[in-house]
N, C-alpha and C positions, 0 to 999 in steps of 0.2 A: 504494500500500500504506500502511495505517495501522498503526503499531506502538506498543506499550508497551515501553519499554526500562527495565530495572532493573539498576543496577550497584552492588553492595555490596562494600565493602572493610572488613575488620576487622583491626586491629593488636592483638595480645595481647602485653604486655610481661612479662618475668620479674620486674621490679621496677617500682614506680610511676615514671612520668615526671613530673617536677616542672612542666615547661611545654614547649610545642611550638608550632611555626608550620608551617602547611601551605598550599600553593597547589594548588587543584583545577581541572582542566580537564575537567569532567564535564557541561557543558551542550552538547547537540548544536548544531551551527552551522546557521543559516539559509543556504540557497543557492538558486540558480534552480530546482533540482529537489527541494528539501527544505524543509519548513516545520515549525517547532517550535510546537506548540499549547499545551503545558504542560510545566513543568519545576519540580521540587521537590527541594531538597537538604536531607536530614535528617542532623544531626550529633549524636553522643553521645560524651562529655558536651557540653553546650551550650557553644559557644565564648564567650570573654569579648568577642571582637570578630569581626565578619564584614564583609568589604568585597567587594562585587560590582563588577566592572569589565570592560572589554575590554582584552586584552593588545595588544602591539605589532602582532600579525598580525590583530587584529579578532576573536579567539576570545573566547567568554565564559569568564571566570575568576573564582574566588572565593578570597579570602585569609582564612584562619582562624587565630585566635590562641587557644591554650588555656593558661590561667594557673593552673589548679587541678591538684593531683596526680591522676593517673589511670592505671589499669592496663590499660585497653582504650581503643581509639579506633575508633569505628564511623562510617562515612559511607555513606549510601544516596542515590543519585541516581535519580530516577524521572522519565522524560520520555515525552511522547506526541509522535510524529513522523509526518508524512505525507511519503512518498517517492515521487517520480515516476520513470518510466524516463528514463535519460539519452538525449539526442538521438543519433541515429546519425550518425557522422562517417566519411567516406571517407578513410582514412589517406593514400592517394595524392594527395588533393586539398589537403593542407597544404603550406606553403612548404618549399622545400629547406632542409635543416638548416644548410648554410653561409650561406644567406641570413638565417636567423634569428640565427645567431651574429654576423654582420656588423651586423644591425639593432641588436643590443645594445651595439655599440661607441659608437653615438651615439643612444641611445633618445629618440625624439621624442614618443611617446605615453605617457600615464599607465600604460597596461598594460605597455608595454615597460620603463618605469622601475621598476615594481613587480617585474617578473620578474627584473631584473638582480640583486637581492639574493639570489636563489636559485641563482645560477650559481657561487657561491664555496664553498670548503670550509667546513664547520662542525665543531663538536667531535666529533660521532660519525660524520662522513663523510670525515674527513681520511684519506688513504691514501698508501702508498708502493708498493704493488703495481701491476703494469702493467694497471690497469683500462682505460686508454685503448685498448690493443690489443684487449682483450676487447670493448669497445664498438664499435670500428671495424669489426668483422666484418660488422655489419649496416648501417653508415653509409657506404655507397658514395657516391662523388662525385655530387652532384645529387639524391640520394634524398630523398623527402618525409620531413620530420622525424617526423610521427606514424606513418607506415608503418615507419620504422626503429625508433622507440621500441616499437611493438607487437612487432616482431621481437625486440628486446632483452628485453622481458617474457617472451616465449616461451622464449628461450634460458635465462634465469635459472630459469624454472620447470623446464626440462628438466635443467639442469646442477647445480642445488642441491637437496639433500635437505632436506625439512622434518623437523626433529628438535628436540624440546623439551629434550633433555638435554645438548646440546653447547655452548650459549652462554647468557649472561645479559645484563643490560642494559649491562654494562661491557665486553663483548667487543669488541676492536678490529675494524674492518672488514677489515683485512688478514688477520686470523685467520679470519674468515668466508670470505673469498675463497680462502684456502689450503685449508680443510677442505671447502669447497663444501657447507656445511650450516648450518642455523639455523632460526629461527622467522620469522614474518611481518615482524617489525620488522627483522630482519637482511636479508631479501630486499629489502625496501623500500630500506634503506640502500645495498645493492649497486646497485640501479637508479639511485638518486639520484647516487651517486658516479660511476657509469659515464657518466651524462649530463653531469655537471659536468666530468669529465675531458676532454670535447670542447668545453667552454666553453658548454654549454647549460643552461638553468634546469630545475631539478626540485625539488619540495618533498615533504615527508613529510606523510602524511595519517593521522590516527588515527580509529578509529571502531569500528563493529560490523558483523557479518555474520550474517544469518539462516542458521542451520543447519537442514537438513531431516532428520528421522529416517528410518531405512530404511523402505521400504514395509511397512505393517502394524504398525509399532511406534509406541507413543505418544511424543509429544515430552516429554523429561525437563526438569524445571526445572533451571536452572543449566547446561544443555548448550551454551549459546552462550558466546561469549568476546569479549574485546576483539580488535580486528583492526587491521591497518595495511597501507597500500599507498603508492604514490607517484603524483605528478602531473607532467605535462610541459607546458610552454608551447609550443603548436603553432598559430601564426597560420595561417589566419584564425579558427580555432576557439577560441582562448584556452586555458585550462587543461583538460587531459583526464586523467582518472584511469586508472591501470593497476594491476592486482593480480597481481603475479608469483607469489604463493603459489598462486593458483587459475588463472592464465593467462586472466583475463577482464577486460573493461572494466567496472568497477563500474556498477551500475544500481540498480534499486529495492530490491534485497536488501542493498545496502551502505548503512549509515547513517554519515554524516560527523559526527565529533565536533569535530575541530580540525585545523589545519595549521600547519606551521612549517618551519624548516630541517632539523630532524631530531627524533628522539624526545625529546631533552632539552628542546625548546621546548614540548612539548605532553603531557608525561607526565600520565596521569590524576590522580596525586597526587604532589607533591613536598613535602619538608619536612625540618625539623631538630627534634631533640628533645634535652632535657636529662635524662640518666638513662635508666632503662628496662632497660639491659643487653640481653641477647638478646631477640629477639621473633619471633613467628610472624605471617605475613600470610595471611589467607584472602580470596579474591576470588571472587565469583559474579556472573555476568551472565545475564540473560534478555532475549531479543528475541522478543516475543510479538505476532503479528498480531492486531489488534483484533477481527477476525472470529472468533477462537477464544476470546475472553474472554466 
């Protein structure tokens, strides 16, 4: 599938901001099943400084410095992405979860050493709730890790209600676990925390998901949205993506933007401002198959 992805974010401030600094993670990531053929980031007003770089996790990032007073800040990312189907993996053919956990005690390969960093709590996945007991329901002794992780994904999908009104970016994971509700970011964090509670690596993946209109209805501009899921390290397959919001293994309709320990590592836009007072944020995302353009 070939896609044109547009992600626009506009900040409108009650009073002028005298200066601001922003870090954007808006360039889709190249992977074995995804190729980025074009990416343009348009910023208004024009930044005094722009620095493009790779972050610690290898994601494309751009640092923006605004030094002139401004009442609005608009950032538009436009990318052309080619996505291929993910290879089929037999969950039962992955290594037993205890074997993987033991392997991480003395990581010998570069892949294992990289995975270790995703086995520890991070700012948004630290918990005191008994997530380990919740996770262990599907992690019977000797069970294949990927098979158990797919089971976990299905249980999160069944047990947690998707609700955009009960959480925000600062809601603690214990609260999400208590109310059994949240958005895709929250469900991904629950999956990550559950895996880590067993000493197993899991990472947060930000991206986009193509949404299909009902039969006979035209596709509406702005109907798509940012999305999030999680990924588990399951030798011999390596990292495998799991989407608990939809209970699917992501494939060519999921577009990977970036990955890290949790949302705070890869938020589409982070920043600090001087002044401004109250503000309103408008976000619009379009994921358009190139064949429809």
